[in-house]
Residue frames as qw, qx, qy, qz and C-alpha x, y, z in Angstrom:
[[0.010, 0.885, 0.464, 0.013, 0.00, -0.02, -0.01],
 [0.301, -0.805, 0.109, 0.499, 2.82, 2.48, 0.90],
 [0.418, -0.184, 0.600, 0.657, 4.72, 1.63, -2.20],
 [0.250, 0.570, 0.688, 0.373, 1.65, 2.13, -4.40],
 [0.083, -0.939, -0.266, 0.199, 0.96, 5.51, -2.80],
 [0.360, -0.639, 0.326, 0.597, 4.52, 6.55, -3.45],
 [0.371, 0.082, 0.701, 0.604, 4.48, 5.40, -7.08],
 [0.170, 0.777, 0.586, 0.154, 1.15, 7.14, -7.73],
 [0.158, -0.920, -0.030, 0.357, 2.70, 10.43, -6.43],
 [0.386, -0.484, 0.509, 0.599, 5.90, 9.97, -8.41],
 [0.428, 0.445, 0.683, 0.391, 3.85, 9.33, -11.66],
 [0.102, 0.948, 0.299, -0.024, 2.92, 13.05, -11.32],
 [0.390, 0.800, -0.244, 0.385, 6.55, 14.12, -11.27],
 [0.510, 0.221, -0.582, 0.594, 9.59, 14.47, -9.05],
 [0.553, -0.735, -0.220, -0.324, 8.86, 14.89, -5.38],
 [0.060, 0.607, -0.598, 0.520, 10.83, 15.81, -2.24],
 [0.386, -0.058, -0.883, 0.261, 11.22, 13.34, 0.61],
 [0.123, 0.135, 0.559, -0.809, 9.16, 15.50, 3.03],
 [0.578, 0.159, -0.133, -0.789, 6.21, 15.70, 0.60],
 [0.602, 0.079, -0.766, -0.211, 6.42, 11.95, -0.04],
 [0.170, -0.019, -0.829, 0.532, 6.38, 11.38, 3.72],
 [0.375, 0.144, 0.296, -0.867, 3.16, 13.31, 3.95],
 [0.666, 0.192, -0.422, -0.584, 1.56, 11.35, 1.07],
 [0.587, 0.121, -0.800, 0.009, 2.72, 7.96, 2.33],
 [0.450, -0.181, -0.751, 0.448, 2.61, 8.25, 6.09],
 [0.271, -0.848, -0.364, -0.274, 0.75, 11.43, 6.92],
 [0.626, -0.376, -0.217, 0.648, 3.88, 12.72, 8.67],
 [0.139, 0.891, 0.074, 0.426, 3.99, 16.47, 9.17],
 [0.209, -0.808, 0.449, -0.320, 7.20, 17.44, 10.97],
 [0.979, -0.177, -0.088, 0.052, 8.66, 14.80, 13.28],
 [0.617, -0.622, 0.309, 0.370, 12.22, 14.17, 14.39],
 [0.262, 0.755, -0.464, -0.382, 15.01, 15.08, 11.98],
 [0.081, 0.384, -0.891, -0.226, 15.73, 12.31, 9.55],
 [0.513, 0.122, 0.778, -0.342, 12.59, 10.39, 10.29],
 [0.676, 0.606, 0.107, -0.405, 10.83, 11.15, 6.95],
 [0.347, 0.648, -0.643, -0.215, 14.05, 10.33, 5.03],
 [0.190, -0.282, 0.931, -0.133, 14.45, 7.02, 6.81],
 [0.589, 0.281, 0.664, -0.366, 10.91, 5.85, 6.35],
 [0.626, 0.675, -0.048, -0.387, 10.67, 6.85, 2.68],
 [0.189, 0.620, -0.750, -0.133, 14.03, 5.29, 1.93],
 [0.414, -0.124, 0.878, -0.205, 12.95, 1.98, 3.52],
 [0.674, 0.461, 0.487, -0.309, 10.11, 1.78, 1.01],
 [0.602, 0.780, -0.012, -0.169, 11.69, 3.14, -2.17],
 [0.135, -0.720, 0.644, 0.222, 15.43, 2.52, -1.94],
 [0.246, -0.223, 0.907, 0.260, 16.42, 0.00, -4.67],
 [0.595, 0.512, 0.537, -0.310, 13.03, 0.01, -6.33],
 [0.525, 0.224, 0.572, 0.589, 13.23, -0.38, -10.15],
 [0.206, 0.627, 0.403, 0.634, 13.10, 2.91, -12.10],
 [0.342, -0.916, -0.211, 0.013, 13.06, 5.00, -8.93],
 [0.579, 0.395, -0.167, 0.693, 15.83, 7.61, -8.95],
 [0.460, -0.782, -0.247, 0.341, 17.13, 9.61, -5.98],
 [0.488, 0.569, 0.065, 0.659, 18.56, 13.03, -6.89],
 [0.229, -0.925, -0.008, -0.303, 19.75, 16.29, -5.39],
 [0.246, 0.642, -0.584, 0.431, 22.72, 17.18, -3.33],
 [0.341, -0.310, 0.705, -0.539, 21.25, 15.56, -0.29],
 [0.119, -0.108, -0.967, -0.198, 19.28, 12.86, -2.10],
 [0.228, 0.295, 0.568, -0.734, 16.08, 14.69, -1.10],
 [0.579, 0.396, -0.140, -0.699, 14.29, 14.38, -4.50],
 [0.490, 0.035, 0.868, 0.074, 12.78, 11.25, -5.94],
 [0.531, 0.466, -0.173, -0.686, 11.51, 10.65, -9.42],
 [0.838, 0.174, 0.517, -0.022, 10.55, 7.94, -11.86],
 [0.187, -0.430, 0.596, 0.652, 13.05, 7.61, -14.71],
 [0.252, 0.200, 0.879, 0.351, 10.61, 5.68, -16.90],
 [0.177, 0.728, 0.633, -0.196, 7.73, 8.18, -16.84],
 [0.112, -0.536, 0.127, 0.827, 9.38, 11.13, -18.56],
 [0.008, -0.018, -0.716, -0.698, 8.39, 10.05, -22.08],
 [0.105, -0.527, -0.843, -0.030, 4.95, 9.17, -20.89],
 [0.106, -0.712, -0.379, 0.582, 4.45, 12.52, -19.24],
 [0.062, -0.343, 0.384, 0.855, 5.65, 14.37, -22.30],
 [0.073, -0.242, -0.836, -0.486, 3.14, 12.51, -24.35],
 [0.143, -0.660, -0.713, 0.189, 0.38, 13.31, -21.93],
 [0.128, -0.584, -0.101, 0.795, 1.31, 16.98, -21.85],
 [0.007, -0.116, 0.583, 0.804, 1.09, 17.23, -25.60],
 [0.134, -0.444, -0.848, -0.256, -2.32, 15.65, -25.51],
 [0.195, -0.695, -0.531, 0.444, -3.60, 18.04, -22.80],
 [0.148, -0.434, 0.115, 0.881, -2.24, 21.08, -24.60],
 [0.015, -0.215, -0.691, -0.690, -4.58, 20.47, -27.52],
 [0.117, -0.655, -0.725, 0.176, -7.52, 21.19, -25.20],
 [0.052, 0.713, 0.209, 0.667, -9.18, 24.59, -25.62],
 [0.092, 0.285, -0.509, 0.807, -8.85, 27.07, -22.80],
 [0.611, -0.261, 0.089, -0.742, -12.47, 26.58, -21.89],
 [0.870, -0.063, -0.473, -0.121, -11.87, 22.80, -21.57],
 [0.398, 0.261, -0.641, 0.602, -9.37, 23.38, -18.72],
 [0.553, -0.674, -0.489, -0.024, -10.37, 23.36, -15.13],
 [0.208, 0.566, -0.253, 0.757, -9.61, 26.39, -13.02],
 [0.518, -0.584, -0.531, 0.331, -9.41, 27.13, -9.31],
 [0.117, 0.710, 0.009, 0.695, -9.81, 30.90, -8.76],
 [0.633, -0.388, -0.497, 0.450, -8.34, 31.90, -5.39],
 [0.017, 0.770, -0.094, 0.630, -8.34, 34.89, -3.14],
 [0.622, -0.346, -0.539, 0.451, -6.78, 35.19, 0.34],
 [0.160, -0.884, 0.055, -0.435, -7.04, 37.96, 2.82],
 [0.707, 0.083, -0.471, 0.521, -4.06, 38.31, 5.22],
 [0.469, -0.763, -0.292, 0.336, -2.93, 40.03, 8.35],
 [0.162, 0.984, -0.073, -0.002, -0.87, 42.39, 6.30],
 [0.516, -0.634, 0.516, 0.256, 2.51, 40.75, 6.78],
 [0.345, 0.577, -0.649, -0.356, 4.91, 39.13, 4.30],
 [0.957, 0.024, -0.153, -0.246, 4.27, 35.53, 3.27],
 [0.877, 0.091, -0.347, 0.321, 6.56, 33.18, 5.12],
 [0.413, 0.161, -0.383, 0.810, 7.77, 35.97, 7.43],
 [0.047, 0.226, 0.529, -0.817, 4.96, 36.78, 9.81],
 [0.458, 0.119, -0.251, -0.844, 2.29, 37.19, 7.16],
 [0.224, 0.095, 0.954, -0.176, -0.67, 34.79, 7.66],
 [0.269, -0.276, -0.656, -0.649, -3.85, 33.92, 5.83],
 [0.228, 0.112, 0.630, -0.734, -6.98, 34.98, 7.80],
 [0.675, 0.419, 0.396, -0.461, -9.57, 34.16, 5.08],
 [0.145, -0.229, 0.803, 0.532, -9.55, 32.11, 1.89],
 [0.705, 0.428, 0.294, -0.483, -11.96, 31.49, -0.97],
 [0.191, -0.206, 0.826, 0.489, -11.60, 29.05, -3.93],
 [0.648, 0.458, 0.193, -0.576, -14.08, 29.19, -6.83],
 [0.544, -0.008, 0.768, 0.338, -14.16, 26.38, -9.37],
 [0.475, 0.597, -0.148, -0.629, -14.56, 27.18, -13.10],
 [0.486, -0.013, 0.841, 0.237, -15.22, 24.33, -15.45],
 [0.318, 0.409, 0.710, 0.478, -15.95, 24.60, -19.22],
 [0.044, 0.352, 0.199, 0.914, -16.52, 28.32, -18.84],
 [0.527, -0.633, -0.387, -0.413, -19.05, 27.93, -16.09],
 [0.073, -0.496, 0.566, -0.654, -18.62, 29.11, -12.48],
 [0.680, -0.262, -0.675, -0.111, -19.26, 26.30, -10.03],
 [0.672, -0.615, -0.390, 0.136, -18.77, 25.67, -6.35],
 [0.137, 0.739, -0.315, 0.579, -17.18, 28.21, -4.02],
 [0.743, -0.376, -0.437, 0.341, -15.37, 27.17, -0.81],
 [0.111, 0.675, -0.209, 0.699, -14.68, 30.06, 1.67],
 [0.707, -0.561, -0.393, 0.177, -13.81, 30.29, 5.33],
 [0.170, -0.888, 0.342, -0.255, -12.20, 32.59, 7.87],
 [0.802, 0.148, -0.477, 0.327, -8.92, 31.14, 9.19],
 [0.526, -0.844, 0.094, -0.043, -7.76, 31.40, 12.76],
 [0.680, 0.514, -0.347, 0.391, -4.00, 31.96, 12.35],
 [0.704, -0.497, -0.315, 0.398, -3.50, 32.75, 16.01],
 [0.400, 0.030, -0.016, 0.916, -2.42, 36.35, 15.21],
 [0.090, 0.693, 0.388, -0.602, -3.93, 39.72, 15.81],
 [0.419, 0.603, 0.489, 0.471, -5.35, 41.55, 12.83],
 [0.265, -0.192, -0.119, 0.937, -4.04, 45.16, 12.72],
 [0.240, 0.633, 0.412, -0.610, -6.60, 48.05, 12.57],
 [0.221, 0.521, -0.390, -0.727, -5.69, 49.00, 9.03],
 [0.104, 0.003, -0.940, -0.326, -6.48, 45.56, 7.74],
 [0.089, 0.500, 0.798, -0.326, -9.83, 45.70, 9.61],
 [0.234, 0.627, 0.084, -0.739, -10.63, 49.04, 8.02],
 [0.220, 0.369, -0.655, -0.622, -9.88, 47.59, 4.60],
 [0.298, -0.028, -0.921, -0.249, -11.55, 44.15, 4.91],
 [0.656, -0.397, -0.067, -0.638, -13.92, 44.40, 7.83],
 [0.851, -0.116, -0.502, 0.101, -12.24, 41.32, 9.40],
 [0.322, -0.764, 0.372, -0.418, -11.54, 41.71, 13.10],
 [0.139, 0.386, -0.885, 0.222, -9.36, 39.45, 15.22],
 [0.470, -0.005, 0.689, -0.552, -12.33, 38.21, 17.22],
 [0.775, 0.359, -0.080, -0.514, -14.07, 37.11, 14.00],
 [0.600, 0.439, -0.665, -0.076, -11.34, 34.61, 13.33],
 [0.225, -0.302, 0.812, -0.445, -11.35, 33.09, 16.83],
 [0.662, 0.143, 0.628, -0.384, -13.01, 29.69, 16.66],
 [0.698, 0.596, -0.233, -0.321, -12.55, 29.52, 12.83],
 [0.975, -0.001, 0.076, 0.207, -10.50, 26.48, 11.56],
 [0.328, -0.705, 0.432, 0.457, -6.80, 26.82, 11.50],
 [0.494, 0.593, -0.483, -0.413, -5.08, 26.42, 8.09],
 [0.073, -0.293, 0.953, -0.034, -3.83, 23.02, 9.20],
 [0.465, 0.252, 0.756, -0.386, -7.43, 21.87, 9.66],
 [0.631, 0.651, 0.188, -0.378, -8.47, 22.95, 6.12],
 [0.075, -0.621, 0.632, 0.458, -5.19, 22.22, 4.37],
 [0.368, 0.062, 0.906, 0.202, -6.27, 18.84, 2.91],
 [0.405, 0.700, 0.572, -0.137, -9.52, 20.35, 1.58],
 [0.131, 0.858, -0.175, -0.464, -7.61, 23.26, 0.04],
 [0.207, -0.412, 0.794, 0.396, -5.13, 20.92, -1.67],
 [0.419, 0.305, 0.854, 0.053, -7.95, 18.81, -2.96],
 [0.339, 0.831, 0.348, -0.269, -9.76, 21.83, -4.49],
 [0.092, 0.812, -0.393, -0.422, -6.56, 23.02, -6.20],
 [0.504, -0.214, 0.795, 0.261, -5.50, 19.57, -7.49],
 [0.450, 0.316, 0.752, 0.363, -5.73, 19.14, -11.27],
 [0.198, 0.902, 0.384, -0.005, -6.72, 22.75, -11.85],
 [0.430, 0.474, -0.019, 0.768, -5.07, 25.90, -13.14],
 [0.352, -0.574, -0.431, 0.601, -4.43, 28.13, -10.17],
 [0.193, 0.612, 0.284, 0.712, -5.80, 31.64, -10.95],
 [0.320, -0.708, -0.408, 0.479, -5.77, 34.81, -8.89],
 [0.217, 0.928, 0.089, 0.291, -5.68, 38.58, -9.40],
 [0.029, 0.776, -0.576, 0.255, -1.94, 38.80, -8.81],
 [0.942, -0.081, -0.306, -0.113, -1.28, 35.10, -8.58],
 [0.547, 0.352, -0.549, 0.525, 2.16, 35.47, -7.10],
 [0.238, -0.414, 0.409, -0.778, 0.77, 37.15, -4.00],
 [0.830, -0.215, 0.097, -0.506, -2.00, 34.62, -3.26],
 [0.903, 0.188, -0.378, 0.079, 0.18, 31.64, -4.25],
 [0.322, 0.490, -0.572, 0.574, 2.97, 32.85, -2.03],
 [0.457, -0.364, 0.446, -0.678, 0.73, 32.88, 1.06],
 [0.933, -0.040, -0.043, -0.355, -0.87, 29.55, 0.27],
 [0.755, 0.354, -0.490, 0.255, 2.52, 27.93, -0.31],
 [0.067, 0.456, -0.611, 0.644, 3.82, 29.29, 3.03],
 [0.677, -0.259, 0.293, -0.623, 0.70, 28.05, 4.86],
 [0.955, 0.119, -0.210, -0.171, 0.95, 24.60, 3.36],
 [0.595, 0.390, -0.568, 0.414, 4.59, 24.31, 4.28],
 [0.215, -0.429, 0.520, -0.707, 3.94, 25.53, 7.75],
 [0.826, -0.130, 0.190, -0.515, 1.31, 22.80, 8.03],
 [0.400, -0.343, 0.840, 0.132, 3.80, 20.18, 6.78],
 [0.743, 0.444, 0.452, -0.218, 1.74, 19.49, 3.70],
 [0.525, 0.028, 0.548, 0.650, 2.89, 18.84, 0.17],
 [0.182, 0.568, -0.013, -0.802, 2.54, 21.82, -2.06],
 [0.729, 0.468, 0.496, -0.056, 0.42, 21.03, -5.17],
 [0.310, -0.245, 0.528, 0.752, 2.12, 21.22, -8.54],
 [0.390, 0.642, 0.654, 0.088, 0.37, 22.80, -11.50],
 [0.308, 0.416, 0.253, 0.817, 0.05, 25.76, -13.86],
 [0.148, -0.630, -0.441, 0.623, -0.76, 29.23, -12.62],
 [0.242, 0.572, 0.435, 0.652, -2.42, 32.16, -14.34],
 [0.161, -0.444, -0.336, 0.815, -2.52, 35.78, -13.13],
 [0.255, 0.775, 0.564, 0.124, -5.50, 37.88, -14.33],
 [0.120, -0.881, 0.066, 0.454, -3.42, 41.08, -13.81],
 [0.274, -0.382, 0.649, 0.598, -0.92, 39.96, -16.41],
 [0.334, 0.427, 0.788, 0.292, -3.67, 38.72, -18.64],
 [0.130, 0.900, 0.363, -0.203, -5.30, 42.16, -18.40],
 [0.196, -0.701, 0.333, 0.600, -2.02, 43.86, -19.43],
 [0.251, -0.070, 0.785, 0.562, -2.14, 41.86, -22.65],
 [0.135, 0.550, 0.797, 0.212, -5.85, 41.88, -23.33],
 [0.066, -0.925, -0.372, -0.030, -6.73, 45.39, -22.16],
 [0.603, 0.059, -0.034, 0.795, -3.71, 47.57, -22.99],
 [0.008, -0.633, -0.213, -0.744, -5.88, 50.71, -22.89],
 [0.600, -0.727, -0.329, -0.063, -6.53, 50.47, -19.16],
 [0.101, 0.777, -0.393, 0.482, -4.47, 52.82, -17.07],
 [0.384, -0.424, 0.701, -0.425, -4.96, 50.61, -13.99],
 [0.648, 0.054, -0.704, -0.285, -5.39, 46.83, -13.80],
 [0.203, -0.122, 0.764, -0.600, -6.44, 46.37, -10.16],
 [0.098, 0.322, 0.942, -0.022, -9.50, 44.23, -9.53],
 [0.220, 0.656, 0.417, -0.590, -11.86, 47.29, -9.43],
 [0.194, 0.575, -0.360, -0.709, -10.66, 48.64, -12.74],
 [0.103, 0.131, -0.899, -0.404, -10.92, 45.31, -14.59],
 [0.126, 0.439, 0.855, -0.246, -14.26, 44.48, -13.04],
 [0.237, 0.673, 0.201, -0.671, -15.56, 47.90, -14.10],
 [0.128, 0.397, -0.642, -0.644, -14.29, 47.31, -17.64],
 [0.162, -0.106, -0.942, -0.273, -16.35, 44.09, -17.94],
 [0.505, -0.355, -0.157, -0.771, -19.37, 45.57, -16.04],
 [0.663, -0.211, -0.710, 0.111, -18.94, 43.09, -13.18],
 [0.454, -0.749, 0.089, -0.474, -20.19, 44.02, -9.70],
 [0.473, 0.181, -0.751, 0.423, -17.97, 43.08, -6.83],
 [0.654, -0.632, -0.185, -0.373, -19.96, 42.16, -3.75],
 [0.772, -0.608, 0.096, 0.160, -18.11, 42.15, -0.40],
 [0.543, 0.731, -0.269, 0.313, -15.03, 43.88, -1.75],
 [0.115, 0.610, -0.658, 0.425, -11.82, 42.97, 0.01],
 [0.742, -0.239, 0.531, -0.331, -13.40, 39.83, 1.37],
 [0.270, -0.281, 0.870, 0.303, -12.11, 36.49, 0.02],
 [0.450, 0.430, 0.782, -0.022, -15.44, 35.19, -1.30],
 [0.342, 0.859, 0.199, -0.326, -16.50, 38.47, -2.97],
 [0.053, 0.769, -0.488, -0.409, -13.10, 39.01, -4.67],
 [0.343, -0.150, 0.898, 0.231, -12.70, 35.40, -5.72],
 [0.478, 0.567, 0.666, -0.076, -16.20, 35.27, -7.33],
 [0.285, 0.890, -0.028, -0.354, -15.54, 38.57, -9.15],
 [0.135, -0.600, 0.697, 0.370, -12.16, 37.26, -10.36],
 [0.460, 0.121, 0.874, 0.094, -13.84, 34.09, -11.61],
 [0.453, 0.759, 0.421, -0.204, -16.36, 36.11, -13.60],
 [0.106, 0.856, -0.348, -0.367, -13.53, 38.16, -15.02],
 [0.362, -0.342, 0.822, 0.277, -11.64, 35.07, -15.93],
 [0.541, 0.431, 0.722, 0.009, -14.53, 33.67, -17.95],
 [0.360, 0.904, 0.110, -0.205, -14.75, 36.96, -19.90],
 [0.069, -0.774, 0.542, 0.319, -11.02, 37.09, -20.47],
 [0.506, -0.094, 0.832, 0.209, -10.86, 33.54, -21.72],
 [0.533, 0.664, 0.524, -0.020, -13.47, 34.42, -24.30],
 [0.186, 0.941, -0.162, -0.231, -11.54, 37.45, -25.32],
 [0.328, -0.543, 0.717, 0.290, -8.29, 35.42, -25.53],
 [0.578, 0.205, 0.772, 0.165, -9.99, 32.83, -27.77],
 [0.439, 0.848, 0.275, -0.109, -11.30, 35.58, -30.06],
 [0.022, 0.868, -0.438, -0.231, -7.69, 36.69, -30.51],
 [0.783, 0.408, -0.465, -0.074, -6.75, 33.14, -31.55],
 [0.019, 0.444, -0.809, 0.385, -5.18, 32.16, -28.21],
 [0.800, -0.155, -0.254, -0.522, -7.37, 29.02, -28.07],
 [0.888, -0.090, -0.420, 0.165, -4.91, 26.66, -26.18],
 [0.611, -0.756, 0.030, 0.232, -2.75, 26.85, -23.16],
 [0.667, -0.112, 0.259, 0.689, 0.46, 26.94, -25.26],
 [0.247, 0.638, 0.355, 0.638, -1.02, 29.69, -27.44],
 [0.345, -0.913, -0.158, -0.149, -1.91, 31.73, -24.36],
 [0.723, -0.533, 0.103, 0.427, 1.47, 31.16, -22.85],
 [0.564, 0.212, 0.301, 0.739, 3.20, 32.34, -26.03],
 [0.043, 0.805, 0.309, 0.505, 1.01, 35.47, -26.13],
 [0.489, -0.869, -0.063, -0.037, 1.79, 36.39, -22.60],
 [0.769, -0.314, 0.157, 0.535, 5.50, 35.71, -23.01],
 [0.464, 0.604, 0.208, 0.614, 5.77, 38.41, -25.70],
 [0.315, -0.146, -0.292, 0.891, 7.33, 41.60, -24.32],
 [0.007, -0.855, -0.516, -0.051, 4.78, 44.19, -23.35],
 [0.211, 0.793, -0.027, 0.571, 5.28, 47.92, -23.28],
 [0.488, -0.802, 0.195, -0.284, 5.68, 47.88, -19.52],
 [0.523, 0.476, -0.682, 0.187, 8.27, 45.12, -19.87],
 [0.528, -0.385, 0.602, -0.460, 6.97, 43.06, -16.93],
 [0.109, 0.149, -0.972, -0.148, 7.26, 39.27, -16.97],
 [0.663, -0.240, -0.365, -0.608, 4.04, 37.37, -17.35],
 [0.381, -0.257, 0.779, -0.425, 2.77, 35.28, -14.45],
 [0.891, 0.179, -0.076, -0.411, 1.74, 32.19, -16.40],
 [0.444, -0.414, 0.791, 0.073, 3.25, 28.81, -15.80],
 [0.862, 0.386, -0.026, -0.327, 3.37, 26.03, -18.29],
 [0.503, -0.186, -0.639, -0.552, 2.99, 23.53, -19.52],
 [0.664, -0.518, -0.105, -0.529, 0.29, 22.20, -17.17],
 [0.893, -0.310, -0.284, 0.158, 2.66, 20.02, -15.12],
 [0.535, 0.256, -0.281, 0.754, 5.20, 22.67, -14.42],
 [0.390, -0.821, -0.382, 0.165, 5.30, 25.19, -11.58],
 [0.450, 0.280, -0.043, 0.847, 6.59, 28.77, -11.73],
 [0.212, -0.730, -0.451, 0.467, 6.00, 31.45, -9.26],
 [0.283, 0.292, 0.243, 0.880, 5.59, 35.07, -10.32],
 [0.204, -0.807, -0.460, -0.311, 3.64, 38.24, -9.94],
 [0.239, 0.148, -0.370, 0.885, 3.87, 41.25, -7.63],
 [0.073, -0.575, -0.718, 0.386, 1.57, 43.01, -5.23],
 [0.065, -0.070, 0.150, 0.984, 1.20, 46.14, -7.27],
 [0.464, -0.108, -0.358, -0.803, -2.30, 45.46, -8.62],
 [0.203, -0.167, -0.948, 0.182, -3.45, 43.00, -6.02],
 [0.270, -0.639, -0.652, -0.304, -7.22, 43.27, -5.34]]
């Protein structure tokens, strides 16, 4: 059973020992060296399993590279509307991700075949005080988060909702950075997958806009934002914007993920790098907080 779990995870791509330990044993943290010892006992010497990295901390399947390349090519023929998206917004305590900044609210909206589906949202008790300026902006007070689930308690649900989907946010680097930090703090494996930033997409699709913050882009498309600066309201608005943007992109002939990636990779007048990962099994961070909702 443990070997099958490990092989199923490695079929998706290379994986660090600590992430494999979570998948195989449910270990988050533990004594130093425990994860390495347990994973090695199961995988060391297994056919086609390769251990890499300076400390041997990365495992991969040598035989699956050709198969994965074949699958990528097949997936890339899908139209943009055929892909599955997870549109995310997080509200934070105003700090820096991984350095005191914590998620205090999260929302994830599913978009499938151009249709907006289920929305998951919750306050998060990060065990930190929310400063007055964040309360003035979002309306979220420290006492509102008390009794809400911690991120560790919702981590598995968040990972499940992101799995197999394109991660989308209005300034994807900002939201992804906080989610990645929270997942690592919880000792969970960080999902792999493509990411798309609607700020960068707006720069390419809407070059006439002076500003590309969420309010400006929503106003351009005539989309009302309910509960502005709350995770659910901003995520739903971003999902509606995404649907309109995908339609605009397809009208320009950017009908597949590779076509969209190429279009966003072309230098823009502002000369800012695009925040779009690709192909769909690769993972690249990007983005900045300039136009974050």
